[in-house]
C-alpha positions as CSV (number, residue, x, y, z in Angstrom):
1,X,-92.0,176.2,37.5
2,X,-93.3,178.2,34.5
3,X,-94.9,177.4,31.2
4,X,-93.3,178.3,27.9
5,X,-95.2,181.3,26.7
6,X,-93.5,181.9,23.3
7,X,-94.6,178.7,21.5
8,X,-97.6,177.5,23.4
9,X,-95.7,174.3,24.2
10,X,-97.0,172.1,27.0
11,X,-95.8,172.6,30.6
12,X,-92.1,172.1,31.0
13,X,-89.8,172.2,34.0
14,X,-87.4,175.2,34.0
15,X,-84.1,175.8,35.7
16,X,-84.4,177.7,39.0
17,X,-81.3,179.7,38.3
18,X,-81.4,180.7,34.6
19,X,-84.8,179.7,33.2
20,X,-83.4,177.2,30.7
21,X,-84.8,173.7,30.4
22,X,-84.1,171.7,33.5
23,X,-82.4,168.3,33.0
24,X,-82.3,167.2,36.7
25,X,-81.9,168.4,40.3
26,X,-79.0,169.5,42.3
27,X,-79.0,168.9,46.0
28,X,-76.8,170.8,48.4
29,X,-76.4,168.7,51.6
30,X,-75.5,171.1,54.4
31,X,-75.4,170.7,58.2
32,X,-79.0,172.0,58.6
33,X,-80.8,170.2,55.8
34,X,-80.9,169.4,52.1
35,X,-81.6,172.2,49.6
36,X,-82.9,171.0,46.2
37,X,-83.1,173.0,43.0
38,X,-84.1,172.2,39.4
39,X,-81.1,172.9,37.1
40,X,-80.1,172.9,33.5
41,X,-76.8,171.3,32.4
42,X,-74.8,174.5,32.6
43,X,-75.9,175.3,36.2
44,X,-75.3,171.7,37.3
45,X,-71.8,171.8,35.9
46,X,-71.1,175.1,37.7
47,X,-72.4,173.6,41.0
48,X,-70.2,170.5,40.6
49,X,-67.1,172.4,39.5
50,X,-67.3,175.1,42.2
51,X,-68.9,173.5,45.3
52,X,-69.2,175.5,48.5
53,X,-66.9,174.6,51.4
54,X,-68.3,172.0,53.9
55,X,-71.2,171.2,51.6
56,X,-71.9,168.0,49.6
57,X,-73.4,168.5,46.2
58,X,-75.4,165.7,44.5
59,X,-76.7,166.1,40.9
60,X,-79.4,163.7,39.8
61,X,-80.4,163.4,36.1
62,X,-84.2,163.4,35.8
63,X,-84.4,161.0,32.8
64,X,-82.1,158.3,33.9
65,X,-81.7,158.7,37.6
66,X,-77.9,158.7,37.4
67,X,-76.2,160.6,40.2
68,X,-72.9,162.5,40.6
69,X,-71.7,163.5,44.0
70,X,-69.0,165.9,45.0
71,X,-67.8,167.5,48.2
72,X,-67.1,166.4,51.8
73,X,-67.3,162.6,52.0
74,X,-68.8,160.3,54.6
75,X,-71.7,162.6,55.6
76,X,-69.3,165.0,57.5
77,X,-71.1,168.1,56.1
């Protein structure tokens, strides 16, 4: 997490992938454990559109708590 240097704005959460403003978290649920990352809307869309094989992907919106899940169902990951 980084601060916005160019405008002196207060601390804001940034995307772990592209450094844009994060809108939520994406969780990759694999065999070994869950991997969580802060993501912007574009990176969340990419993760949900192109999920890895044998991995569940869960996107959680920070503001509302809404969730979208995609991938192997039933915890078979």
